[in-house]
Gaussian input, Z-matrix of N, CA and C with variables (Angstrom, degrees):
# hf/3-21g

backbone

0 1
 N
 C     1     B1
 C     2     B2     1     A1
 N     3     B3     2     A2     1     D1
 C     4     B4     3     A3     2     D2
 C     5     B5     4     A4     3     D3
 N     6     B6     5     A5     4     D4
 C     7     B7     6     A6     5     D5
 C     8     B8     7     A7     6     D6
 N     9     B9     8     A8     7     D7
 C    10    B10     9     A9     8     D8
 C    11    B11    10    A10     9     D9
 N    12    B12    11    A11    10    D10
 C    13    B13    12    A12    11    D11
 C    14    B14    13    A13    12    D12
 N    15    B15    14    A14    13    D13
 C    16    B16    15    A15    14    D14
 C    17    B17    16    A16    15    D15
 N    18    B18    17    A17    16    D16
 C    19    B19    18    A18    17    D17
 C    20    B20    19    A19    18    D18
 N    21    B21    20    A20    19    D19
 C    22    B22    21    A21    20    D20
 C    23    B23    22    A22    21    D21
 N    24    B24    23    A23    22    D22
 C    25    B25    24    A24    23    D23
 C    26    B26    25    A25    24    D24
 N    27    B27    26    A26    25    D25
 C    28    B28    27    A27    26    D26
 C    29    B29    28    A28    27    D27
 N    30    B30    29    A29    28    D28
 C    31    B31    30    A30    29    D29
 C    32    B32    31    A31    30    D30
 N    33    B33    32    A32    31    D31
 C    34    B34    33    A33    32    D32
 C    35    B35    34    A34    33    D33
 N    36    B36    35    A35    34    D34
 C    37    B37    36    A36    35    D35
 C    38    B38    37    A37    36    D36
 N    39    B39    38    A38    37    D37
 C    40    B40    39    A39    38    D38
 C    41    B41    40    A40    39    D39
 N    42    B42    41    A41    40    D40
 C    43    B43    42    A42    41    D41
 C    44    B44    43    A43    42    D42
 N    45    B45    44    A44    43    D43
 C    46    B46    45    A45    44    D44
 C    47    B47    46    A46    45    D45
 N    48    B48    47    A47    46    D46
 C    49    B49    48    A48    47    D47
 C    50    B50    49    A49    48    D48
 N    51    B51    50    A50    49    D49
 C    52    B52    51    A51    50    D50
 C    53    B53    52    A52    51    D51
 N    54    B54    53    A53    52    D52
 C    55    B55    54    A54    53    D53
 C    56    B56    55    A55    54    D54
 N    57    B57    56    A56    55    D55
 C    58    B58    57    A57    56    D56
 C    59    B59    58    A58    57    D57
 N    60    B60    59    A59    58    D58
 C    61    B61    60    A60    59    D59
 C    62    B62    61    A61    60    D60
 N    63    B63    62    A62    61    D61
 C    64    B64    63    A63    62    D62
 C    65    B65    64    A64    63    D63
 N    66    B66    65    A65    64    D64
 C    67    B67    66    A66    65    D65
 C    68    B68    67    A67    66    D66
 N    69    B69    68    A68    67    D67
 C    70    B70    69    A69    68    D68
 C    71    B71    70    A70    69    D69
 N    72    B72    71    A71    70    D70
 C    73    B73    72    A72    71    D71
 C    74    B74    73    A73    72    D72
 N    75    B75    74    A74    73    D73
 C    76    B76    75    A75    74    D74
 C    77    B77    76    A76    75    D75
 N    78    B78    77    A77    76    D76
 C    79    B79    78    A78    77    D77
 C    80    B80    79    A79    78    D78
 N    81    B81    80    A80    79    D79
 C    82    B82    81    A81    80    D80
 C    83    B83    82    A82    81    D81
 N    84    B84    83    A83    82    D82
 C    85    B85    84    A84    83    D83
 C    86    B86    85    A85    84    D84
 N    87    B87    86    A86    85    D85
 C    88    B88    87    A87    86    D86
 C    89    B89    88    A88    87    D87
 N    90    B90    89    A89    88    D88
 C    91    B91    90    A90    89    D89
 C    92    B92    91    A91    90    D90
 N    93    B93    92    A92    91    D91
 C    94    B94    93    A93    92    D92
 C    95    B95    94    A94    93    D93
 N    96    B96    95    A95    94    D94
 C    97    B97    96    A96    95    D95
 C    98    B98    97    A97    96    D96
 N    99    B99    98    A98    97    D97
 C   100   B100    99    A99    98    D98
 C   101   B101   100   A100    99    D99
 N   102   B102   101   A101   100   D100
 C   103   B103   102   A102   101   D101
 C   104   B104   103   A103   102   D102
 N   105   B105   104   A104   103   D103
 C   106   B106   105   A105   104   D104
 C   107   B107   106   A106   105   D105
 N   108   B108   107   A107   106   D106
 C   109   B109   108   A108   107   D107
 C   110   B110   109   A109   108   D108
 N   111   B111   110   A110   109   D109
 C   112   B112   111   A111   110   D110
 C   113   B113   112   A112   111   D111
 N   114   B114   113   A113   112   D112
 C   115   B115   114   A114   113   D113
 C   116   B116   115   A115   114   D114
 N   117   B117   116   A116   115   D115
 C   118   B118   117   A117   116   D116
 C   119   B119   118   A118   117   D117
 N   120   B120   119   A119   118   D118
 C   121   B121   120   A120   119   D119
 C   122   B122   121   A121   120   D120
 N   123   B123   122   A122   121   D121
 C   124   B124   123   A123   122   D122
 C   125   B125   124   A124   123   D123
 N   126   B126   125   A125   124   D124
 C   127   B127   126   A126   125   D125
 C   128   B128   127   A127   126   D126
 N   129   B129   128   A128   127   D127
 C   130   B130   129   A129   128   D128
 C   131   B131   130   A130   129   D129
 N   132   B132   131   A131   130   D130
 C   133   B133   132   A132   131   D131
 C   134   B134   133   A133   132   D132
 N   135   B135   134   A134   133   D133
 C   136   B136   135   A135   134   D134
 C   137   B137   136   A136   135   D135
 N   138   B138   137   A137   136   D136
 C   139   B139   138   A138   137   D137
 C   140   B140   139   A139   138   D138
 N   141   B141   140   A140   139   D139
 C   142   B142   141   A141   140   D140
 C   143   B143   142   A142   141   D141
 N   144   B144   143   A143   142   D142
 C   145   B145   144   A144   143   D143
 C   146   B146   145   A145   144   D144
 N   147   B147   146   A146   145   D145
 C   148   B148   147   A147   146   D146
 C   149   B149   148   A148   147   D147
 N   150   B150   149   A149   148   D148
 C   151   B151   150   A150   149   D149
 C   152   B152   151   A151   150   D150
 N   153   B153   152   A152   151   D151
 C   154   B154   153   A153   152   D152
 C   155   B155   154   A154   153   D153
 N   156   B156   155   A155   154   D154
 C   157   B157   156   A156   155   D155
 C   158   B158   157   A157   156   D156
 N   159   B159   158   A158   157   D157
 C   160   B160   159   A159   158   D158
 C   161   B161   160   A160   159   D159
 N   162   B162   161   A161   160   D160
 C   163   B163   162   A162   161   D161
 C   164   B164   163   A163   162   D162
 N   165   B165   164   A164   163   D163
 C   166   B166   165   A165   164   D164
 C   167   B167   166   A166   165   D165
 N   168   B168   167   A167   166   D166
 C   169   B169   168   A168   167   D167
 C   170   B170   169   A169   168   D168
 N   171   B171   170   A170   169   D169
 C   172   B172   171   A171   170   D170
 C   173   B173   172   A172   171   D171
 N   174   B174   173   A173   172   D172
 C   175   B175   174   A174   173   D173
 C   176   B176   175   A175   174   D174
 N   177   B177   176   A176   175   D175
 C   178   B178   177   A177   176   D176
 C   179   B179   178   A178   177   D177
 N   180   B180   179   A179   178   D178
 C   181   B181   180   A180   179   D179
 C   182   B182   181   A181   180   D180
 N   183   B183   182   A182   181   D181
 C   184   B184   183   A183   182   D182
 C   185   B185   184   A184   183   D183
 N   186   B186   185   A185   184   D184
 C   187   B187   186   A186   185   D185
 C   188   B188   187   A187   186   D186
 N   189   B189   188   A188   187   D187
 C   190   B190   189   A189   188   D188
 C   191   B191   190   A190   189   D189
 N   192   B192   191   A191   190   D190
 C   193   B193   192   A192   191   D191
 C   194   B194   193   A193   192   D192
 N   195   B195   194   A194   193   D193
 C   196   B196   195   A195   194   D194
 C   197   B197   196   A196   195   D195
 N   198   B198   197   A197   196   D196
 C   199   B199   198   A198   197   D197
 C   200   B200   199   A199   198   D198
 N   201   B201   200   A200   199   D199
 C   202   B202   201   A201   200   D200
 C   203   B203   202   A202   201   D201
 N   204   B204   203   A203   202   D202
 C   205   B205   204   A204   203   D203
 C   206   B206   205   A205   204   D204
 N   207   B207   206   A206   205   D205
 C   208   B208   207   A207   206   D206
 C   209   B209   208   A208   207   D207
 N   210   B210   209   A209   208   D208
 C   211   B211   210   A210   209   D209
 C   212   B212   211   A211   210   D210
 N   213   B213   212   A212   211   D211
 C   214   B214   213   A213   212   D212
 C   215   B215   214   A214   213   D213
 N   216   B216   215   A215   214   D214
 C   217   B217   216   A216   215   D215
 C   218   B218   217   A217   216   D216
 N   219   B219   218   A218   217   D217
 C   220   B220   219   A219   218   D218
 C   221   B221   220   A220   219   D219
 N   222   B222   221   A221   220   D220
 C   223   B223   222   A222   221   D221
 C   224   B224   223   A223   222   D222
 N   225   B225   224   A224   223   D223
 C   226   B226   225   A225   224   D224
 C   227   B227   226   A226   225   D225
 N   228   B228   227   A227   226   D226
 C   229   B229   228   A228   227   D227
 C   230   B230   229   A229   228   D228
 N   231   B231   230   A230   229   D229
 C   232   B232   231   A231   230   D230
 C   233   B233   232   A232   231   D231
 N   234   B234   233   A233   232   D232
 C   235   B235   234   A234   233   D233
 C   236   B236   235   A235   234   D234
 N   237   B237   236   A236   235   D235
 C   238   B238   237   A237   236   D236
 C   239   B239   238   A238   237   D237
 N   240   B240   239   A239   238   D238
 C   241   B241   240   A240   239   D239
 C   242   B242   241   A241   240   D240
 N   243   B243   242   A242   241   D241
 C   244   B244   243   A243   242   D242
 C   245   B245   244   A244   243   D243
 N   246   B246   245   A245   244   D244
 C   247   B247   246   A246   245   D245
 C   248   B248   247   A247   246   D246
 N   249   B249   248   A248   247   D247
 C   250   B250   249   A249   248   D248
 C   251   B251   250   A250   249   D249
 N   252   B252   251   A251   250   D250
 C   253   B253   252   A252   251   D251
 C   254   B254   253   A253   252   D252
 N   255   B255   254   A254   253   D253
 C   256   B256   255   A255   254   D254
 C   257   B257   256   A256   255   D255
 N   258   B258   257   A257   256   D256
 C   259   B259   258   A258   257   D257
 C   260   B260   259   A259   258   D258
 N   261   B261   260   A260   259   D259
 C   262   B262   261   A261   260   D260
 C   263   B263   262   A262   261   D261
 N   264   B264   263   A263   262   D262
 C   265   B265   264   A264   263   D263
 C   266   B266   265   A265   264   D264
 N   267   B267   266   A266   265   D265
 C   268   B268   267   A267   266   D266
 C   269   B269   268   A268   267   D267
 N   270   B270   269   A269   268   D268
 C   271   B271   270   A270   269   D269
 C   272   B272   271   A271   270   D270
 N   273   B273   272   A272   271   D271
 C   274   B274   273   A273   272   D272
 C   275   B275   274   A274   273   D273
 N   276   B276   275   A275   274   D274
 C   277   B277   276   A276   275   D275
 C   278   B278   277   A277   276   D276
 N   279   B279   278   A278   277   D277
 C   280   B280   279   A279   278   D278
 C   281   B281   280   A280   279   D279
 N   282   B282   281   A281   280   D280
 C   283   B283   282   A282   281   D281
 C   284   B284   283   A283   282   D282
 N   285   B285   284   A284   283   D283
 C   286   B286   285   A285   284   D284
 C   287   B287   286   A286   285   D285
 N   288   B288   287   A287   286   D286
 C   289   B289   288   A288   287   D287
 C   290   B290   289   A289   288   D288
 N   291   B291   290   A290   289   D289
 C   292   B292   291   A291   290   D290
 C   293   B293   292   A292   291   D291
 N   294   B294   293   A293   292   D292
 C   295   B295   294   A294   293   D293
 C   296   B296   295   A295   294   D294
 N   297   B297   296   A296   295   D295
 C   298   B298   297   A297   296   D296
 C   299   B299   298   A298   297   D297
 N   300   B300   299   A299   298   D298
 C   301   B301   300   A300   299   D299
 C   302   B302   301   A301   300   D300
 N   303   B303   302   A302   301   D301
 C   304   B304   303   A303   302   D302
 C   305   B305   304   A304   303   D303
 N   306   B306   305   A305   304   D304
 C   307   B307   306   A306   305   D305
 C   308   B308   307   A307   306   D306
 N   309   B309   308   A308   307   D307
 C   310   B310   309   A309   308   D308
 C   311   B311   310   A310   309   D309
 N   312   B312   311   A311   310   D310
 C   313   B313   312   A312   311   D311
 C   314   B314   313   A313   312   D312
 N   315   B315   314   A314   313   D313
 C   316   B316   315   A315   314   D314
 C   317   B317   316   A316   315   D315
 N   318   B318   317   A317   316   D316
 C   319   B319   318   A318   317   D317
 C   320   B320   319   A319   318   D318
 N   321   B321   320   A320   319   D319
 C   322   B322   321   A321   320   D320
 C   323   B323   322   A322   321   D321

   B1=1.4386
   B2=1.5179
   B3=1.3002
   B4=1.4407
   B5=1.5254
   B6=1.3255
   B7=1.4597
   B8=1.5245
   B9=1.3357
   B10=1.4566
   B11=1.5325
   B12=1.3063
   B13=1.4608
   B14=1.5196
   B15=1.2861
   B16=1.4413
   B17=1.5137
   B18=1.3087
   B19=1.4566
   B20=1.5106
   B21=1.3234
   B22=1.4570
   B23=1.5179
   B24=1.3324
   B25=1.4608
   B26=1.5131
   B27=1.3357
   B28=1.4471
   B29=1.5210
   B30=1.3073
   B31=1.4544
   B32=1.5265
   B33=1.3361
   B34=1.4696
   B35=1.5291
   B36=1.3239
   B37=1.4644
   B38=1.5198
   B39=1.3190
   B40=1.4665
   B41=1.5321
   B42=1.3107
   B43=1.4688
   B44=1.5219
   B45=1.3220
   B46=1.4605
   B47=1.5326
   B48=1.3235
   B49=1.4639
   B50=1.5265
   B51=1.3286
   B52=1.4564
   B53=1.5182
   B54=1.3209
   B55=1.4581
   B56=1.5198
   B57=1.3157
   B58=1.4511
   B59=1.5190
   B60=1.3535
   B61=1.4561
   B62=1.5273
   B63=1.3176
   B64=1.4556
   B65=1.5257
   B66=1.3145
   B67=1.4489
   B68=1.5207
   B69=1.3322
   B70=1.4693
   B71=1.5148
   B72=1.3442
   B73=1.4618
   B74=1.5201
   B75=1.2972
   B76=1.4783
   B77=1.5251
   B78=1.3285
   B79=1.4550
   B80=1.5217
   B81=1.3249
   B82=1.4667
   B83=1.5272
   B84=1.3426
   B85=1.4576
   B86=1.5159
   B87=1.3189
   B88=1.4673
   B89=1.5174
   B90=1.3270
   B91=1.4589
   B92=1.5326
   B93=1.3230
   B94=1.4568
   B95=1.5349
   B96=1.3161
   B97=1.4666
   B98=1.5205
   B99=1.3200
   B100=1.4700
   B101=1.5366
   B102=1.3229
   B103=1.4604
   B104=1.5233
   B105=1.3347
   B106=1.4639
   B107=1.5389
   B108=1.3236
   B109=1.4589
   B110=1.5183
   B111=1.3182
   B112=1.4637
   B113=1.5146
   B114=1.2935
   B115=1.4656
   B116=1.5311
   B117=1.3296
   B118=1.4654
   B119=1.5201
   B120=1.3256
   B121=1.4525
   B122=1.5279
   B123=1.3131
   B124=1.4610
   B125=1.5336
   B126=1.3041
   B127=1.4643
   B128=1.5226
   B129=1.3309
   B130=1.4648
   B131=1.5274
   B132=1.3498
   B133=1.4573
   B134=1.5133
   B135=1.3166
   B136=1.4618
   B137=1.5355
   B138=1.3388
   B139=1.4740
   B140=1.5054
   B141=1.3105
   B142=1.4547
   B143=1.5023
   B144=1.3378
   B145=1.4463
   B146=1.5294
   B147=1.3141
   B148=1.4485
   B149=1.5186
   B150=1.3165
   B151=1.4739
   B152=1.5284
   B153=1.3237
   B154=1.4613
   B155=1.5241
   B156=1.3270
   B157=1.4612
   B158=1.5240
   B159=1.3080
   B160=1.4595
   B161=1.5154
   B162=1.3134
   B163=1.4581
   B164=1.5209
   B165=1.3179
   B166=1.4624
   B167=1.5292
   B168=1.3235
   B169=1.4574
   B170=1.5341
   B171=1.3187
   B172=1.4577
   B173=1.5246
   B174=1.3433
   B175=1.4630
   B176=1.5300
   B177=1.3122
   B178=1.4813
   B179=1.5178
   B180=1.3168
   B181=1.4758
   B182=1.5139
   B183=1.3074
   B184=1.4663
   B185=1.5182
   B186=1.3184
   B187=1.4687
   B188=1.5310
   B189=1.3392
   B190=1.4454
   B191=1.5255
   B192=1.3410
   B193=1.4606
   B194=1.5332
   B195=1.3157
   B196=1.4654
   B197=1.5339
   B198=1.3154
   B199=1.4713
   B200=1.5197
   B201=1.3387
   B202=1.4510
   B203=1.5206
   B204=1.3341
   B205=1.4521
   B206=1.5374
   B207=1.3413
   B208=1.4747
   B209=1.5228
   B210=1.3309
   B211=1.4723
   B212=1.5222
   B213=1.3445
   B214=1.4650
   B215=1.5294
   B216=1.3350
   B217=1.4626
   B218=1.5288
   B219=1.3249
   B220=1.4725
   B221=1.5167
   B222=1.3235
   B223=1.4651
   B224=1.5306
   B225=1.3325
   B226=1.4581
   B227=1.5279
   B228=1.3075
   B229=1.4647
   B230=1.5129
   B231=1.3109
   B232=1.4652
   B233=1.5117
   B234=1.2990
   B235=1.4581
   B236=1.5231
   B237=1.3345
   B238=1.4665
   B239=1.5256
   B240=1.3344
   B241=1.4566
   B242=1.5143
   B243=1.3310
   B244=1.4627
   B245=1.5242
   B246=1.3185
   B247=1.4618
   B248=1.5154
   B249=1.3284
   B250=1.4745
   B251=1.5027
   B252=1.3245
   B253=1.4565
   B254=1.5140
   B255=1.3271
   B256=1.4572
   B257=1.5284
   B258=1.3166
   B259=1.4532
   B260=1.5171
   B261=1.3217
   B262=1.4686
   B263=1.5166
   B264=1.3252
   B265=1.4655
   B266=1.5168
   B267=1.3164
   B268=1.4533
   B269=1.5145
   B270=1.3292
   B271=1.4631
   B272=1.5218
   B273=1.3262
   B274=1.4591
   B275=1.5288
   B276=1.3377
   B277=1.4610
   B278=1.5294
   B279=1.3387
   B280=1.4593
   B281=1.5301
   B282=1.3435
   B283=1.4603
   B284=1.5260
   B285=1.3266
   B286=1.4522
   B287=1.5304
   B288=1.3130
   B289=1.4662
   B290=1.5215
   B291=1.3295
   B292=1.4630
   B293=1.5236
   B294=1.3280
   B295=1.4735
   B296=1.5213
   B297=1.3284
   B298=1.4639
   B299=1.5277
   B300=1.3206
   B301=1.4738
   B302=1.5419
   B303=1.3230
   B304=1.4511
   B305=1.5376
   B306=1.3467
   B307=1.4734
   B308=1.5264
   B309=1.3172
   B310=1.4710
   B311=1.5267
   B312=1.3155
   B313=1.4670
   B314=1.5154
   B315=1.3183
   B316=1.4593
   B317=1.5166
   B318=1.3123
   B319=1.4593
   B320=1.5128
   B321=1.3275
   B322=1.4526
   B323=1.5134
   A1=109.10
   A2=116.32
   A3=121.07
   A4=108.90
   A5=116.39
   A6=120.40
   A7=112.39
   A8=117.73
   A9=119.24
   A10=108.46
   A11=115.73
   A12=119.02
   A13=108.61
   A14=114.48
   A15=120.34
   A16=106.94
   A17=116.23
   A18=121.91
   A19=112.64
   A20=118.01
   A21=120.07
   A22=112.16
   A23=118.49
   A24=122.03
   A25=111.45
   A26=117.72
   A27=122.01
   A28=113.82
   A29=117.87
   A30=120.09
   A31=109.38
   A32=117.54
   A33=120.54
   A34=112.04
   A35=116.58
   A36=119.82
   A37=110.54
   A38=117.03
   A39=120.34
   A40=110.23
   A41=116.52
   A42=119.83
   A43=110.99
   A44=117.52
   A45=121.92
   A46=111.95
   A47=117.47
   A48=120.85
   A49=111.32
   A50=117.69
   A51=121.56
   A52=113.03
   A53=118.51
   A54=121.82
   A55=108.88
   A56=115.95
   A57=122.46
   A58=107.97
   A59=117.86
   A60=119.43
   A61=111.11
   A62=116.22
   A63=119.55
   A64=112.39
   A65=118.55
   A66=121.21
   A67=109.41
   A68=118.07
   A69=120.02
   A70=113.56
   A71=117.26
   A72=120.95
   A73=113.90
   A74=118.73
   A75=120.00
   A76=108.33
   A77=115.75
   A78=120.78
   A79=108.65
   A80=115.62
   A81=120.76
   A82=112.06
   A83=117.24
   A84=121.39
   A85=109.71
   A86=116.12
   A87=121.09
   A88=108.49
   A89=115.80
   A90=121.63
   A91=108.22
   A92=117.13
   A93=121.77
   A94=109.35
   A95=115.35
   A96=122.88
   A97=109.71
   A98=117.73
   A99=119.82
   A100=110.42
   A101=114.42
   A102=119.34
   A103=113.45
   A104=117.57
   A105=123.03
   A106=112.13
   A107=113.44
   A108=121.64
   A109=109.83
   A110=115.79
   A111=122.88
   A112=109.74
   A113=115.89
   A114=121.69
   A115=105.18
   A116=116.80
   A117=121.19
   A118=111.80
   A119=114.32
   A120=121.91
   A121=107.27
   A122=115.45
   A123=121.48
   A124=111.72
   A125=115.15
   A126=121.71
   A127=112.49
   A128=117.59
   A129=119.91
   A130=114.08
   A131=117.02
   A132=121.53
   A133=113.93
   A134=119.06
   A135=122.03
   A136=108.88
   A137=115.88
   A138=121.09
   A139=109.12
   A140=115.69
   A141=119.77
   A142=111.74
   A143=114.87
   A144=122.03
   A145=110.42
   A146=114.92
   A147=122.86
   A148=106.41
   A149=116.40
   A150=121.20
   A151=108.27
   A152=116.33
   A153=122.52
   A154=111.95
   A155=118.57
   A156=121.39
   A157=112.99
   A158=117.35
   A159=119.83
   A160=112.72
   A161=115.88
   A162=118.66
   A163=113.11
   A164=117.87
   A165=119.69
   A166=112.90
   A167=117.19
   A168=121.77
   A169=112.44
   A170=116.73
   A171=120.63
   A172=111.22
   A173=117.15
   A174=119.50
   A175=112.35
   A176=115.95
   A177=121.40
   A178=112.26
   A179=117.95
   A180=121.92
   A181=112.82
   A182=118.16
   A183=120.85
   A184=110.97
   A185=116.58
   A186=120.76
   A187=112.09
   A188=117.16
   A189=120.28
   A190=112.97
   A191=119.03
   A192=122.33
   A193=110.26
   A194=117.66
   A195=120.70
   A196=111.68
   A197=117.62
   A198=121.52
   A199=112.54
   A200=118.60
   A201=121.19
   A202=111.59
   A203=116.90
   A204=122.52
   A205=107.55
   A206=118.11
   A207=120.09
   A208=113.77
   A209=118.08
   A210=118.79
   A211=111.25
   A212=117.56
   A213=120.34
   A214=109.72
   A215=116.51
   A216=120.53
   A217=111.25
   A218=116.15
   A219=121.74
   A220=112.85
   A221=118.85
   A222=122.16
   A223=112.57
   A224=117.26
   A225=120.99
   A226=110.88
   A227=115.97
   A228=121.94
   A229=109.41
   A230=116.11
   A231=121.20
   A232=108.61
   A233=115.44
   A234=122.12
   A235=107.56
   A236=115.54
   A237=121.94
   A238=112.27
   A239=117.34
   A240=121.61
   A241=114.42
   A242=117.80
   A243=120.93
   A244=108.91
   A245=115.61
   A246=121.94
   A247=107.83
   A248=116.86
   A249=120.40
   A250=111.64
   A251=115.33
   A252=124.44
   A253=109.37
   A254=117.67
   A255=119.94
   A256=109.86
   A257=115.97
   A258=120.59
   A259=112.48
   A260=116.50
   A261=123.13
   A262=113.16
   A263=116.37
   A264=121.28
   A265=108.61
   A266=117.83
   A267=120.58
   A268=110.95
   A269=115.31
   A270=123.09
   A271=108.41
   A272=115.82
   A273=122.04
   A274=109.82
   A275=117.90
   A276=119.11
   A277=113.51
   A278=118.03
   A279=119.86
   A280=111.46
   A281=117.22
   A282=120.86
   A283=110.85
   A284=115.97
   A285=121.41
   A286=109.97
   A287=117.33
   A288=122.58
   A289=110.30
   A290=117.30
   A291=120.26
   A292=111.49
   A293=117.74
   A294=121.18
   A295=111.09
   A296=117.00
   A297=119.89
   A298=110.72
   A299=116.81
   A300=119.46
   A301=109.84
   A302=116.37
   A303=120.13
   A304=113.77
   A305=117.53
   A306=120.54
   A307=114.50
   A308=119.50
   A309=125.56
   A310=112.92
   A311=117.89
   A312=121.86
   A313=108.30
   A314=116.25
   A315=122.17
   A316=107.67
   A317=116.02
   A318=121.34
   A319=109.84
   A320=114.80
   A321=119.42
   A322=110.15
   D1=133.66
   D2=179.96
   D3=-87.90
   D4=126.66
   D5=-176.42
   D6=-104.61
   D7=-15.08
   D8=179.97
   D9=-103.63
   D10=146.32
   D11=177.47
   D12=-102.94
   D13=152.89
   D14=176.92
   D15=-104.82
   D16=112.50
   D17=-172.90
   D18=-57.50
   D19=-40.17
   D20=-177.23
   D21=-64.79
   D22=-30.19
   D23=178.96
   D24=-73.29
   D25=-27.80
   D26=-175.16
   D27=-104.95
   D28=6.77
   D29=-178.68
   D30=-72.60
   D31=152.18
   D32=178.48
   D33=-57.94
   D34=-36.41
   D35=179.76
   D36=-64.81
   D37=-44.95
   D38=-179.19
   D39=-64.71
   D40=-38.83
   D41=179.48
   D42=-68.73
   D43=-40.17
   D44=-179.13
   D45=-65.63
   D46=-32.82
   D47=-179.60
   D48=-64.18
   D49=-23.14
   D50=-178.54
   D51=-92.10
   D52=-1.08
   D53=-177.92
   D54=-86.62
   D55=127.16
   D56=176.06
   D57=-117.45
   D58=105.97
   D59=-178.59
   D60=-63.83
   D61=140.39
   D62=-179.10
   D63=-113.65
   D64=-5.60
   D65=179.20
   D66=-67.16
   D67=126.05
   D68=-177.92
   D69=-63.34
   D70=-25.00
   D71=-176.51
   D72=-87.06
   D73=2.29
   D74=177.69
   D75=-71.51
   D76=131.94
   D77=-179.64
   D78=-77.47
   D79=131.01
   D80=-179.37
   D81=-105.59
   D82=-22.30
   D83=178.15
   D84=-146.59
   D85=144.69
   D86=175.19
   D87=-143.99
   D88=139.87
   D89=178.15
   D90=-137.62
   D91=128.42
   D92=174.70
   D93=-76.19
   D94=135.40
   D95=178.44
   D96=-120.96
   D97=162.89
   D98=176.65
   D99=-59.86
   D100=155.84
   D101=175.75
   D102=78.57
   D103=23.64
   D104=178.86
   D105=57.40
   D106=45.46
   D107=176.99
   D108=-118.62
   D109=156.32
   D110=177.12
   D111=-127.91
   D112=142.97
   D113=168.10
   D114=-102.01
   D115=127.51
   D116=-179.06
   D117=-127.13
   D118=152.12
   D119=172.63
   D120=-131.43
   D121=143.32
   D122=-177.02
   D123=-109.47
   D124=166.03
   D125=-177.99
   D126=-58.92
   D127=-28.87
   D128=-179.57
   D129=-88.19
   D130=3.90
   D131=177.62
   D132=97.29
   D133=-11.10
   D134=177.68
   D135=-64.03
   D136=138.59
   D137=175.81
   D138=-129.77
   D139=157.86
   D140=178.43
   D141=179.12
   D142=-168.46
   D143=-175.90
   D144=-119.95
   D145=149.28
   D146=171.84
   D147=-119.71
   D148=123.14
   D149=-178.92
   D150=-108.35
   D151=108.53
   D152=-179.73
   D153=-101.84
   D154=5.06
   D155=-174.45
   D156=-59.06
   D157=-41.01
   D158=179.13
   D159=-69.32
   D160=-38.87
   D161=-176.17
   D162=-71.74
   D163=-45.44
   D164=-174.29
   D165=-65.19
   D166=-21.85
   D167=179.81
   D168=-102.38
   D169=2.00
   D170=-178.10
   D171=-81.72
   D172=146.94
   D173=174.46
   D174=-64.19
   D175=-16.68
   D176=179.29
   D177=-98.41
   D178=15.97
   D179=-176.78
   D180=-66.10
   D181=-26.00
   D182=-179.00
   D183=57.32
   D184=-132.80
   D185=-177.09
   D186=-64.81
   D187=-21.82
   D188=-179.83
   D189=-76.40
   D190=-6.82
   D191=175.41
   D192=-60.65
   D193=-27.85
   D194=178.34
   D195=-60.88
   D196=-26.52
   D197=-178.75
   D198=-72.96
   D199=-7.06
   D200=174.71
   D201=-68.19
   D202=-13.72
   D203=173.42
   D204=-79.83
   D205=111.36
   D206=-176.08
   D207=-56.38
   D208=-33.17
   D209=-179.45
   D210=-69.48
   D211=-33.64
   D212=176.23
   D213=-72.94
   D214=-44.33
   D215=179.69
   D216=-55.59
   D217=-39.72
   D218=-179.18
   D219=-67.10
   D220=-14.41
   D221=-179.85
   D222=-84.53
   D223=15.65
   D224=179.25
   D225=-54.77
   D226=144.53
   D227=179.94
   D228=-150.92
   D229=173.97
   D230=174.55
   D231=-100.58
   D232=137.02
   D233=177.77
   D234=-131.87
   D235=98.35
   D236=-178.31
   D237=52.47
   D238=45.66
   D239=175.44
   D240=84.75
   D241=6.80
   D242=177.03
   D243=-119.27
   D244=148.05
   D245=174.86
   D246=-74.80
   D247=129.20
   D248=-174.98
   D249=-144.63
   D250=161.50
   D251=175.25
   D252=-133.91
   D253=163.50
   D254=173.95
   D255=-56.21
   D256=151.82
   D257=-179.29
   D258=89.41
   D259=16.87
   D260=177.71
   D261=61.66
   D262=33.98
   D263=174.75
   D264=-92.83
   D265=130.99
   D266=177.10
   D267=-150.73
   D268=165.52
   D269=179.62
   D270=-116.55
   D271=146.86
   D272=179.78
   D273=-72.34
   D274=112.36
   D275=-176.06
   D276=-68.07
   D277=-29.66
   D278=-179.76
   D279=-69.17
   D280=-41.40
   D281=176.71
   D282=-66.96
   D283=-39.76
   D284=178.24
   D285=-60.94
   D286=-46.61
   D287=-179.61
   D288=-60.32
   D289=-46.50
   D290=-177.72
   D291=-62.21
   D292=-43.39
   D293=-179.11
   D294=-67.59
   D295=-41.52
   D296=-179.69
   D297=-69.23
   D298=-37.38
   D299=177.89
   D300=-60.57
   D301=-37.34
   D302=-177.57
   D303=-84.96
   D304=-39.31
   D305=-171.66
   D306=-121.21
   D307=-2.31
   D308=-175.84
   D309=68.30
   D310=-6.46
   D311=177.64
   D312=-145.79
   D313=145.39
   D314=172.73
   D315=-115.58
   D316=109.10
   D317=179.91
   D318=-100.74
   D319=126.52
   D320=-179.74
   D321=-112.72

């Protein structure tokens, strides 16, 4: 019986490296495009576009109004399979997947 633990084997980083998401709607790639658009790819191979141009300039944009700054919009990244930006802004990947599956684009 082993009585000592190996910290590197039990670290959150080591455990996270072994996680393989199986949800088809998890975003696997994201790229910022001109015009406040994103190109996205999902774990199941589905690809499409997200058009945020209407939302970021809308009076009802709320916290997403910050994305009207092109330099912030360009900082898009993946956060555990979701599209995210600094400031805890993110998009629901399941809703994105459903809209893109049906229309090839998700316009917000």
